[in-house]
N, C-alpha and C positions, 0 to 999 in steps of 0.2 A: 216320129223320128226324134231321138233324144237331143236335147240342146246341151250346150257346153256346161250349163249349171246343173244339169241332171247327172252328169258324169261323176264317178267317185272322186273325192277330193285328191287322191293320189294321182289320178290321171290329169286332173285339171292343173295340178302343180307341175307336172311334166310338160304340159302344153305351154303354160306360162313361162317356164324356164327356156323352152325352145324359142318362144317369141322374143324373149328379152336377150337372147344371144346376140342378135343383130344390133342391139343397143349397148353392147359392152363398151367400156370406155376406151380411150386412146391407148393404143399399143404402138410401139415403134416399128412394127412389122408391116404396117400398111402405109402407104403414100403420104405419111406425115399429116394425116387428117383425122379429126375427131369424128367417129362414126355416130356419136350421139352426144348432144349437149343441151343443156337447158340452163337458163339464168336462175340461180338460187334466189335472187331478189324477186323473181316472178313465180316462185313455187306456190302452188295452191290457187293461183289466180286463173280465171277463165282465159283460155287462149284459143286461137284458131288452130286447128290441127294441121293446117298448111303453113303456119307461121314459123318464125325462126326459133321459137322455143319448144316446138313439138319434137317428139321422139317417135321412132317407128312403132313402139308398143303403147304409146300414150292413149290411143283410143280405148284401150282396156280400162283405163282409170275413169273414163267418162261414161262407161256403158251403164252401170247401175251401182248401187251402194255395195252390194256383195262383191262385185268384181273389183271395185275400188279397194275394198278392205283386203281382198285376197292378193292384189297385185301391188299395192302401195310400197311395201317393203322392198320388193324386187326392183321397183322403179328407183327407189332411193339408193339401193346398193349397186345397181348396174349403170346408172346414168352419170356421166361426168358433168357436174354442175359448174357453170362458169360464173365467176364474180369479178368485180373490178378491183383495182389495186387499193382503193379506199378501204376495202374490207380486209386487207392484210392486217390491219390494226385489230387486236383482240376485242377491244370495246365495241368497235364498229361491227365486227363479225358477230359478236354476241347480240347486239341490237337487231341485226338482220335475222338471226335465227329466232329470236324471241318473237319477231313480227310474223315469221312464216312457218316455223317448225317448233312444236313442243320438244322438250328435252329428249324424251324417248326416241323421237324420230331423228334428231340430230345424230344420235349414236349410230344410226343406220348408214350415214353417208360414208362412202368408200372412195370416191373419186371427185376431186375438185380441181378445176382449172382456174388459176389466178392470173388475170391479165392486168398489168399495171406498169406505170412509169417506174424507173429504177429507184427514184427517191422514195416511192411508196413501198417498194419491196424491202427496204431497209428494216421494216418492222419484223421481218423474218428472224433476224438475229438480235434485234434490240428489245423486243417485247414479247416474243413467243415463249420464252423460258423453256425451250426444248421440246414443246409439243405444238402440233399444228394449230395456228390461230390462237394459241394460248388456251385452247379448250381441252382439258384432260379427258373429256368424253369422246373426242374424235379419235378414230383409229383408221387411218387412210391406207388404202392399197396404193393409190397413185395421187401424187400432187404434181400437176403440170403447171409450169411457170412460163408465161409469155411476157418477156420484158419489152417495154416500150421506151422510146427516147424521152428526155425531159420535156416539159411543156414549152419552155423557152429554148428553141433550137435554131441557132444561127447557121445557115448553110455555108456561110463564108468561112466558118471555123469548124466545119462538120467533122473533119478527121480528128482534130484535137478533142472536140466534145465527145465523139464516139469512143475514143481511146480512154478518156477519163471515165465515161460510163462503164466501159468494159472492166476497168480495174475496180470500180465501185461494186459492180455486180459480182465479180469473182470473189471479192472480199466478203460480201454479204452471204454468198452461197457457202464459202468455206467455213465461215464462223457458224453458220446455221447447222451445217452437217456435223460439226464437232460433237454436238450433244443432242441431235434431233432424235426423238422417239415417236412411236405411234405412226410412223410413215414407212411403208415398205420401199417405195421408190419415188425418186424425183426426176421428172422429165423437164428439160429446159428447151424451149422451141423458139426458133428465129422466124416467126410468122411474117409473111409478106416481105421477106428479105429486109427486115427493119435495119439490120446491120449487115455491112458487106462481109465477104468471106474472110478478109484479113482480120477485121475486128472480131468476128465470131471465133476465129482461131485463137485470138489473144484472150478472149474470155475463158475458153476451155483450157488453154495452156496455163493461164494464170491461176485458175481454180486448182488444177492438178498440182502445180508448183507449191501453192500455199498449203495444200493438204499434206504434201510430202514433207515440207518443213515442220508441219505440226506433228505428224506421226509416222510418215513413211509407210513401211510395210505393216506397221501395227494398225493402220487405219483399216477398218472393216468395209469401207465403201468399195464398190466395184463399178466399172464404167463400160459403156459402149456408146458409139456415136454413129450418126448417119448425116446425110446432107441436111443441114439446117436444124439439127437437134442433137442432144446428147442425154443420156439416161444414167442415173446413179442409183444403184441398189444401196440403200443405207446400211444394211448388214448383209453383205454379199459373200460372206466367207464360204458358204456352201454352193455358190453359183457355179454354173458350167464355165470352166476356164477358157473354153473355146469361144465363148460368147462374150463373157464379161472379164475385164482385165483389172488388175490392181493398179494403184496410182503409180507405182514405180515402173511397171511395164508400159503403161500409157505414156509416161513422161519420156522414157527412152525412145519410144516410137516417134513421138512428136518432135523430139530434138534430133532424130536421125542417128 
């Protein structure tokens, strides 16, 4: 009986592709959950296949050298790698990649989830210079942002603190989107209901308002939203208007 490795390369590639479909990165069409994720900081390290950094197709990488060689690029391209807010800084991200991935493999990354406190996320517009993580070799299909509250969080002044964070985040996002390149879409997620519904709406409304003041209908970004998330196509001029709306249309709907 033939084994997988005795099949023609074309058939093996088709099988690999089918196996990695289930590990495709986050899309807004499913239950607001990542179907596959792995910490970029742990890439290349031995892990338990039942551990939190495993992916549905990861056993292929550990089968043998040939299988690892044939599936590694798919793994990099299809997995949504998760990193902490510290690595929003280009220098920290570069050190992380140097420790875990040679430059040719960094180019294969397509989906990154960045989880960080809002003050860490300010690096997006302060030091990225218009490209993800300040790395011109990255060309991402999806950048997922999961904002967290500041480290010093006083619940006695929670509402004031959250509103301040909301405006900081919306400012950071709007300034980043003005000249962001090499990213197809940005998804912002309110995981674990970190912010209440009112604050989350303020974040979205303030983002749209800032982009309108910047460029209005000339802005190429297109938007859609769901419960606890919103998505921005960075250049959505050719997007389906029944699914994605321009800033002006979104603002009119928000303001009623």
